[in-house]
Wavefront OBJ file of the C-alpha trace (Angstrom):
o trace
v 23.813 70.925 136.720
v 23.901 67.379 135.391
v 21.703 68.417 132.457
v 24.195 71.107 131.525
v 27.031 68.573 131.607
v 24.979 66.183 129.500
v 24.374 68.910 126.904
v 28.048 69.818 126.806
v 28.983 66.216 126.189
v 26.582 66.056 123.267
v 28.180 69.074 121.538
v 30.842 68.334 118.904
v 34.357 68.854 120.213
v 36.155 72.007 118.930
v 39.688 71.688 117.620
v 42.478 72.923 119.871
v 43.703 75.868 117.789
v 46.797 77.606 119.177
v 48.384 80.821 117.895
v 51.271 78.901 116.424
v 48.882 76.639 114.472
v 46.954 79.606 113.077
v 50.154 81.024 111.587
v 51.628 78.572 109.178
v 55.324 78.124 109.801
v 55.892 78.339 106.078
v 54.883 82.010 106.197
v 57.459 83.029 108.807
v 60.433 83.383 106.420
v 58.334 85.481 104.063
v 57.166 87.737 106.888
v 60.724 88.144 108.170
v 61.927 88.981 104.667
v 59.108 91.473 104.142
v 59.863 93.105 107.493
v 63.532 93.357 106.604
v 62.749 94.844 103.200
v 60.379 97.314 104.837
v 63.098 98.455 107.258
v 65.656 98.762 104.447
v 63.226 100.650 102.223
v 62.124 102.969 105.029
v 65.685 103.733 106.078
v 66.772 104.194 102.465
v 63.943 106.594 101.672
v 64.702 108.521 104.855
v 68.347 108.771 103.777
v 67.355 110.098 100.366
v 64.585 112.566 101.276
v 64.723 113.458 104.993
v 68.372 112.975 105.985
v 70.309 116.104 107.142
v 72.543 115.684 104.052
v 69.643 115.108 101.640
v 70.022 118.457 99.856
v 73.620 117.779 98.811
v 73.827 116.439 95.231
v 74.790 112.861 94.537
v 73.479 109.570 93.121
v 70.178 108.244 94.450
v 71.600 104.825 95.320
v 74.638 106.302 97.084
v 72.305 108.296 99.327
v 70.041 105.276 99.775
v 72.650 102.839 101.100
v 76.291 102.616 102.181
v 76.618 99.409 100.164
v 77.318 101.377 96.972
v 80.409 102.998 98.506
v 81.587 99.664 99.910
v 81.026 97.955 96.567
v 83.356 100.325 94.712
v 85.876 100.191 97.569
v 86.064 96.378 97.533
v 86.278 96.283 93.719
v 89.172 98.744 93.759
v 87.252 101.227 91.584
v 86.497 103.877 94.206
v 89.047 106.370 92.836
v 87.571 106.301 89.326
v 84.031 106.262 90.720
v 84.568 109.424 92.777
v 86.209 111.120 89.816
v 83.162 110.435 87.634
v 80.776 111.584 90.385
v 82.513 114.940 90.724
v 82.472 115.389 86.957
v 78.704 114.840 87.001
v 77.571 116.478 90.266
v 80.152 119.188 90.912
v 82.593 120.167 93.632
v 80.652 118.696 96.579
v 79.081 115.251 96.293
v 77.233 112.997 98.688
v 78.904 109.618 98.135
v 77.141 107.714 100.920
v 74.312 108.263 103.401
v 76.785 109.825 105.856
v 79.687 110.674 103.494
v 80.653 113.845 101.656
v 83.429 114.242 99.095
v 84.990 117.575 98.095
v 87.466 118.793 95.464
v 87.809 122.502 96.351
v 91.206 123.771 97.510
v 89.659 125.563 100.504
v 88.500 122.233 101.924
v 92.063 121.310 102.888
v 91.939 124.052 105.514
v 88.428 123.208 106.701
v 88.995 119.467 107.147
v 92.722 118.958 107.661
v 94.043 122.387 108.669
v 94.510 124.280 111.895
v 91.214 125.405 113.423
v 91.383 129.204 113.324
v 87.934 129.987 111.982
v 86.094 130.447 115.263
v 82.919 128.570 116.077
v 81.704 128.404 112.489
v 84.338 125.923 111.375
v 83.526 122.267 111.971
v 85.499 120.366 114.582
v 87.143 117.430 112.846
v 88.785 114.314 114.264
v 90.505 111.288 112.772
v 88.291 108.252 112.377
v 89.301 105.594 114.958
v 87.733 102.935 112.745
v 90.348 103.576 110.042
v 93.370 103.041 112.272
v 94.579 100.217 114.424
v 97.670 99.287 116.398
v 100.850 97.913 114.887
v 101.723 94.237 115.274
v 103.037 94.802 118.816
v 99.785 96.414 119.955
v 101.158 99.980 120.049
v 99.790 102.882 118.033
v 102.120 104.669 115.618
v 102.104 108.414 115.042
v 99.732 107.879 112.104
v 97.154 106.161 114.315
v 97.242 108.705 117.163
v 93.866 110.391 116.764
v 94.206 112.352 120.007
v 95.634 115.739 118.952
v 97.687 116.239 122.121
v 99.298 112.794 121.917
v 99.993 113.232 118.212
v 101.604 116.631 118.730
v 103.896 115.285 121.457
v 104.976 112.317 119.340
v 105.543 114.462 116.261
v 107.780 116.758 118.303
v 109.939 113.764 119.217
v 110.380 112.616 115.618
v 110.770 116.055 114.037
v 114.605 116.181 114.405
v 114.875 113.003 112.350
v 113.130 114.659 109.402
v 114.807 118.084 109.490
v 117.085 119.669 106.864
v 120.010 118.836 109.118
v 118.999 115.182 109.199
v 118.553 115.062 105.430
v 122.015 116.461 104.811
v 123.552 114.090 107.344
v 122.087 111.174 105.395
v 123.182 112.479 101.987
v 126.274 110.211 101.666
v 124.167 107.160 102.501
v 121.436 108.122 100.015
v 123.993 108.851 97.315
v 125.625 105.466 97.875
v 122.336 103.679 97.193
v 121.653 105.817 94.103
v 125.105 104.996 92.711
v 124.444 101.300 93.327
v 121.115 101.479 91.458
v 122.775 103.183 88.475
v 125.520 100.533 88.413
v 122.924 97.765 88.464
v 121.102 99.318 85.501
v 124.320 99.633 83.498
v 125.247 96.023 84.256
v 121.875 94.803 83.006
v 122.104 96.869 79.820
v 125.690 95.825 79.110
v 124.680 92.191 79.514
v 121.703 92.532 77.159
v 120.834 95.899 75.641
v 117.325 94.666 74.776
v 116.500 93.411 78.269
v 113.276 94.886 79.721
v 113.893 96.820 82.913
v 111.415 96.571 85.783
v 111.745 100.077 87.195
v 108.880 99.574 89.644
v 110.826 96.775 91.313
v 114.076 98.764 91.165
v 112.490 101.791 92.795
v 110.979 99.584 95.486
v 114.410 98.094 96.153
v 116.207 101.423 96.526
v 113.515 103.075 98.640
v 113.294 100.082 100.988
v 117.089 99.990 101.279
v 117.245 103.704 102.117
v 114.291 103.731 104.510
v 115.541 100.512 106.086
v 118.849 102.159 106.888
v 117.014 105.161 108.316
v 114.459 103.191 110.342
v 116.588 100.223 111.416
v 120.154 101.439 111.075
v 121.036 99.012 108.284
v 120.145 98.467 104.636
v 117.948 95.540 103.635
v 120.332 94.760 100.765
v 117.627 94.576 98.111
v 119.870 96.228 95.527
v 122.534 93.620 96.312
v 120.716 90.294 96.178
v 116.983 90.936 96.593
v 116.607 88.170 99.192
v 114.347 90.340 101.339
v 112.003 91.285 98.464
v 109.366 89.018 99.998
v 108.985 91.649 102.694
v 108.199 94.261 100.050
v 105.501 92.018 98.617
v 104.057 91.240 102.055
v 103.853 94.954 102.847
v 102.020 95.441 99.553
v 99.601 92.758 100.698
v 99.141 94.437 104.066
v 98.452 97.763 102.364
v 95.917 96.001 100.139
v 94.121 94.271 103.012
v 94.294 97.190 105.436
v 91.295 99.163 104.121
v 89.065 96.075 104.148
v 90.018 95.209 107.704
v 89.376 98.798 108.817
v 85.912 98.768 107.256
v 85.091 95.267 108.484
v 87.140 94.580 111.657
v 85.476 91.194 112.048
v 87.312 90.074 108.888
v 90.558 89.927 110.854
v 89.578 86.733 112.686
v 88.237 85.227 109.466
v 91.446 86.113 107.621
v 93.514 84.336 110.251
v 91.484 81.175 109.579
v 91.464 81.148 105.772
v 94.777 82.733 104.741
v 97.450 80.247 103.637
v 99.832 79.277 106.410
v 102.887 80.357 104.413
v 101.452 83.871 104.049
v 100.799 84.144 107.776
v 104.277 82.808 108.507
v 105.763 85.320 106.063
v 103.972 88.129 107.883
v 105.173 86.808 111.232
v 108.743 86.537 109.941
v 108.652 90.120 108.723
v 107.378 91.292 112.102
v 110.209 89.415 113.801
v 112.733 90.918 111.389
v 111.527 94.459 112.075
v 111.508 93.872 115.822
v 115.001 92.361 115.816
v 116.332 95.135 113.577
v 115.105 97.814 115.976
v 116.543 95.899 118.947
v 119.878 95.638 117.151
v 119.950 99.343 116.357
v 118.933 100.479 119.838
v 121.608 98.260 121.366
v 124.185 100.538 119.731
v 123.037 103.434 121.911
v 122.292 107.052 121.136
v 125.560 107.772 119.328
v 126.690 105.649 116.375
v 129.570 105.777 113.933
v 127.193 106.774 111.136
v 124.529 109.357 112.074
v 121.050 107.995 111.475
v 117.426 108.770 112.182
v 117.428 107.230 115.649
v 120.560 109.044 116.810
v 118.750 112.342 116.236
v 115.513 111.137 117.840
v 117.124 109.503 120.874
v 119.195 112.607 121.589
v 116.095 114.795 121.483
v 115.132 116.313 124.829
v 111.588 114.990 124.348
v 112.575 111.384 123.602
v 111.506 110.156 127.052
v 107.890 109.915 125.841
v 108.977 106.967 123.662
v 109.564 103.510 125.017
v 111.036 100.495 123.243
v 107.730 99.198 121.861
v 106.694 102.653 120.610
v 109.930 102.808 118.626
v 109.183 99.455 117.003
v 105.645 100.482 116.083
v 106.809 103.690 114.433
v 109.760 102.040 112.689
v 107.295 99.679 111.006
v 105.195 102.656 109.913
v 108.144 104.625 108.526
v 109.300 101.556 106.629
v 105.970 101.029 104.869
v 104.928 104.650 104.393
v 108.290 106.058 103.357
v 109.213 103.396 100.835
v 106.046 102.439 98.976
v 104.826 105.990 98.361
v 108.239 107.173 97.159
v 108.614 104.198 94.813
v 105.148 104.874 93.396
v 105.993 108.530 92.747
v 109.295 107.624 91.064
v 107.555 105.030 88.885
v 104.955 107.576 87.809
v 107.646 110.117 86.955
v 109.597 107.583 84.889
v 106.462 106.602 82.964
v 105.496 110.195 82.214
v 108.973 111.218 81.065
v 109.388 108.183 78.807
v 105.913 108.825 77.387
v 106.801 112.456 76.588
v 110.250 112.595 74.943
v 110.075 116.376 74.525
v 109.661 116.858 78.290
v 112.456 114.374 78.970
v 114.785 116.241 76.620
v 113.956 119.537 78.304
v 114.697 118.044 81.730
v 117.998 116.544 80.556
v 119.025 119.923 79.177
v 118.349 121.571 82.557
v 120.310 118.916 84.450
v 123.322 118.881 82.121
v 123.560 122.653 82.030
v 123.382 122.948 85.827
v 126.275 120.687 86.845
v 129.889 120.783 85.782
v 130.896 117.629 87.654
v 129.411 114.683 89.521
v 130.498 116.255 92.796
v 127.934 119.001 92.197
v 125.073 116.483 92.460
v 124.150 117.471 96.001
v 120.698 117.677 97.542
v 121.088 121.440 97.900
v 121.909 121.889 94.203
v 119.275 119.429 93.001
v 116.602 121.375 94.906
v 117.409 124.370 92.678
v 116.294 122.567 89.499
v 112.929 124.182 88.821
v 111.926 122.051 85.860
v 112.773 118.844 87.730
v 110.535 119.986 90.599
v 107.798 120.832 88.084
v 108.071 117.355 86.536
v 107.744 115.744 89.959
v 104.735 117.891 90.889
v 102.973 117.236 87.605
v 103.623 113.507 87.821
v 102.329 113.337 91.406
v 99.265 115.292 90.289
v 98.481 112.766 87.567
v 99.424 109.692 89.612
v 99.237 110.554 93.319
v 100.675 107.920 95.634
v 97.655 108.469 97.894
v 94.714 109.016 95.507
v 92.199 109.043 98.363
v 92.427 111.188 101.470
v 91.437 109.423 104.670
v 87.947 110.527 105.786
v 87.579 112.572 108.958
v 84.668 112.676 111.400
v 82.662 115.822 112.082
v 82.166 116.224 115.860
v 81.032 118.691 118.533
v 77.809 119.859 116.945
v 79.018 120.179 113.374
v 80.003 123.318 111.518
v 81.000 124.747 108.161
v 82.929 122.821 105.543
v 83.425 124.600 102.242
v 80.903 127.263 103.227
v 78.015 124.947 104.098
v 76.864 123.529 107.413
v 77.640 119.861 108.017
v 76.022 118.137 111.042
v 78.178 116.049 113.330
v 75.739 113.163 113.798
v 73.201 112.093 111.250
v 71.202 110.410 114.031
v 70.945 112.406 117.237
v 72.115 110.618 120.366
v 72.832 111.737 123.937
v 76.196 113.498 124.394
v 79.028 110.981 124.311
v 82.795 110.969 124.282
v 83.872 111.296 120.614
v 86.592 108.695 121.182
v 83.986 106.076 122.012
v 81.193 107.377 119.798
v 79.266 105.143 117.445
v 81.282 106.371 114.481
v 78.882 104.811 111.994
v 76.395 107.530 112.967
v 78.780 110.408 112.292
v 79.288 112.407 109.126
v 82.480 111.571 107.263
v 84.119 114.225 105.096
v 87.160 114.045 102.821
v 88.772 115.658 99.819
v 89.115 113.179 96.961
v 92.646 113.965 95.842
v 92.639 112.110 92.523
v 89.302 113.652 91.552
v 90.537 117.105 92.618
v 93.760 116.774 90.629
v 91.920 115.576 87.501
v 89.062 118.063 87.646
v 88.702 120.819 85.020
v 87.461 122.992 87.899
v 91.041 123.040 89.186
v 93.306 122.394 86.187
v 93.175 123.166 82.488
v 93.795 120.056 80.362
v 93.775 117.966 83.557
v 94.671 114.682 81.827
v 97.774 116.083 80.092
v 101.338 115.910 81.424
v 102.337 119.582 81.425
v 105.149 120.341 83.908
v 105.135 123.939 82.696
v 101.835 124.562 84.500
v 103.945 124.708 87.682
v 106.079 127.484 86.166
v 103.418 130.174 85.632
v 106.010 132.782 84.678
v 106.572 131.001 81.347
v 104.618 133.119 78.798
v 104.285 130.149 76.427
v 102.043 128.443 78.980
v 99.994 131.421 80.146
v 96.760 129.470 79.674
v 97.640 127.474 82.810
v 98.098 130.576 84.964
v 94.660 130.183 86.567
v 95.164 126.565 87.630
v 94.287 125.952 91.280
v 97.762 124.822 92.263
v 96.828 125.225 95.936
v 94.557 122.162 95.694
v 97.668 120.063 95.112
v 98.711 118.699 98.514
v 100.530 115.389 97.893
v 101.780 115.267 101.493
v 98.399 116.204 102.984
v 97.867 119.423 104.908
v 97.909 120.932 108.367
v 99.301 119.659 111.664
v 99.032 116.037 110.546
v 100.678 116.342 107.151
v 103.445 113.924 106.179
v 106.333 114.323 108.600
v 108.723 113.057 105.903
v 107.689 115.690 103.366
v 111.227 116.982 102.825
l 1 2 3 4 5 6 7 8 9 10 11 12 13 14 15 16 17 18 19 20 21 22 23 24 25 26 27 28 29 30 31 32 33 34 35 36 37 38 39 40 41 42 43 44 45 46 47 48 49 50 51 52 53 54 55 56 57 58 59 60 61 62 63 64 65 66 67 68 69 70 71 72 73 74 75 76 77 78 79 80 81 82 83 84 85 86 87 88 89 90 91 92 93 94 95 96 97 98 99 100 101 102 103 104 105 106 107 108 109 110 111 112 113 114 115 116 117 118 119 120 121 122 123 124 125 126 127 128 129 130 131 132 133 134 135 136 137 138 139 140 141 142 143 144 145 146 147 148 149 150 151 152 153 154 155 156 157 158 159 160 161 162 163 164 165 166 167 168 169 170 171 172 173 174 175 176 177 178 179 180 181 182 183 184 185 186 187 188 189 190 191 192 193 194 195 196 197 198 199 200 201 202 203 204 205 206 207 208 209 210 211 212 213 214 215 216 217 218 219 220 221 222 223 224 225 226 227 228 229 230 231 232 233 234 235 236 237 238 239 240 241 242 243 244 245 246 247 248 249 250 251 252 253 254 255 256 257 258 259 260 261 262 263 264 265 266 267 268 269 270 271 272 273 274 275 276 277 278 279 280 281 282 283 284 285 286 287 288 289 290 291 292 293 294 295 296 297 298 299 300 301 302 303 304 305 306 307 308 309 310 311 312 313 314 315 316 317 318 319 320 321 322 323 324 325 326 327 328 329 330 331 332 333 334 335 336 337 338 339 340 341 342 343 344 345 346 347 348 349 350 351 352 353 354 355 356 357 358 359 360 361 362 363 364 365 366 367 368 369 370 371 372 373 374 375 376 377 378 379 380 381 382 383 384 385 386 387 388 389 390 391 392 393 394 395 396 397 398 399 400 401 402 403 404 405 406 407 408 409 410 411 412 413 414 415 416 417 418 419 420 421 422 423 424 425 426 427 428 429 430 431 432 433 434 435 436 437 438 439 440 441 442 443 444 445 446 447 448 449 450 451 452 453 454 455 456 457 458 459 460 461 462 463 464 465 466 467 468 469 470 471 472 473 474 475 476 477 478 479 480 481 482 483 484 485
């Protein structure tokens, strides 16, 4: 035994080599990077060649990674990008690994319409990721993705958007219109060469009108413009909203890096809206001037609303009803001033239809066919909502535009769709701007031709085959714009 120990002592000592020493630490970052690239490449190639949506045409990179879609979204070029994709690939395009875009008129029914097609039609739900609560933590009617809850809330608000409600508000609306016209004349009389900012003017009048409807009092923007900061802050919220819905974690970061004055402005606007609703509700159900809330509060179904729900929806109506209307009016003004012949034709219709100012009623204005055609054509060229909000395919998938669309691109055990990993689900949408500017749907799609909406005019027979049913500026189905009238 001692001889063995003596021999072992005479042998040269071996270095103590551990696993960590064998693998140089300098190689770890490279191995991690290679592993990451391998995962990205493998997933990307799967998306392109083996994915359930792989047979649908679209760009290679868009199928490979969602980053392409996000890149165009963040740059603000998504509308133009989708338009060019549909021009190149056709009516149905794969715009992301799990995203499909359509421009066919029939898709409105499949995605946004009532489900009457039996088991073949895909079950569609709103994407919870795209909607969040209002500043008070309550969900507005727009953010209610449960169909039953949405239907109940819509029933409550419906009286406030009826023909009766519109006519009851006619004197108030006319008062604001008269004030806008007076302001324009005063500016011109002061300096006939002064440039007029119609975008700002239209924002002022729509916010004043919607403010009186939603809060029971005008914001006075046409008077002194002191509250115009609210208009600008709402524009900022509309700008940031899509980013925060795509990347919810940005909300906390935004609170840290946004200037204090901007955050305070947002907080002040929230306080103003809250106080305005409190002030209106303190007047009770019946007021001297009939308004939106008097109709809603006297509805037999109004008990489903509490105080905070009213505030959340008032904020929504303020933003949605004013900005979109101002955008549409601005587009119409631009198109008419850019086409003097169309403007002259419209003026001729208006002047030949009214014998006095007293005839300028909503009922009579709705009879002006060429005016309606000008509005439709302008909203086709410059839609206030150029992108429809994507919907999620659920419950096993089904047909959209005549082809099967799976509900989940990665199969998982059955789960509640409300709490599903929505990133794994197929998103479908009709790209409204691309649909309205597509030669598949409209002849001379880039031209301002109001007459295309008057197919009985023999001089414009070449537009008779236009797919006018693809034009849905207020969306479609049970969740279309409640303020459409």
